[in-house]
C-alpha distance (Angstrom), angle and dihedral (degrees) to the residues before:
residue distance angle dihedral
X1 . . .
X2 3.79 . .
X3 3.82 115.8 .
X4 3.80 114.3 -166.0
X5 3.75 138.3 158.3
X6 3.76 135.2 -163.8
X7 3.78 122.3 -144.1
X8 3.76 136.6 -178.7
X9 3.79 117.7 -141.1
X10 3.77 122.6 -165.3
X11 3.79 115.5 -162.1
X12 3.77 114.9 -160.5
X13 3.78 120.8 -150.0
X14 3.76 117.1 -95.4
X15 3.81 111.2 -84.2
X16 3.78 115.6 -116.2
X17 3.78 141.1 -160.1
X18 3.79 123.9 -166.1
X19 3.80 134.5 179.4
X20 3.81 104.8 -118.3
X21 3.82 101.2 175.8
X22 3.79 139.5 7.1
X23 3.80 128.4 15.3
X24 3.80 126.3 -51.5
X25 3.79 92.7 -145.4
X26 3.77 124.4 41.9
X27 3.79 135.9 168.1
X28 3.78 114.3 -119.2
X29 3.80 115.8 -140.0
X30 3.80 127.5 179.7
X31 3.83 112.4 -96.7
X32 3.84 93.1 7.2
X33 3.78 123.8 108.7
X34 3.77 121.5 -130.6
X35 3.81 119.1 -122.3
X36 3.82 111.4 -99.2
X37 3.80 114.9 -106.1
X38 3.79 135.9 -174.4
X39 3.76 136.9 -160.2
X40 3.79 126.6 -163.2
X41 3.78 120.2 -146.3
X42 3.76 121.1 -160.6
X43 3.80 150.4 132.8
X44 3.79 94.0 85.8
X45 3.79 98.2 -36.0
X46 3.80 109.9 152.1
X47 3.78 97.8 -165.0
X48 3.77 145.0 -37.9
X49 3.78 136.5 -117.1
X50 3.80 139.9 -171.0
X51 3.79 109.7 -111.6
X52 3.81 105.1 167.3
X53 3.76 102.2 66.4
X54 3.77 136.1 -64.7
X55 3.76 127.9 -35.6
X56 3.81 115.9 -113.7
X57 3.81 115.5 -91.6
X58 3.80 109.4 -79.6
X59 3.83 95.5 21.8
X60 3.80 110.8 111.7
X61 3.79 130.0 178.3
X62 3.80 114.2 -124.9
X63 3.80 118.7 -164.8
X64 3.79 125.0 -175.1
X65 3.79 115.0 -99.0
X66 3.84 93.2 -105.5
X67 3.82 90.0 69.3
């Protein structure tokens, strides 16, 4: 008896994130605003999250509606 199976595998491109404006590191000072910054996610990325602590008060992530 010969048991066999066929399968189809779809490999999505590696997700990416890139800084598209502003600075990735900034110094926070009391009563001073930070410079706005933006990242673009793509190549199959379905969303993004903050994993190294909390964002400073007043900094909020905004993702497009499709995420």
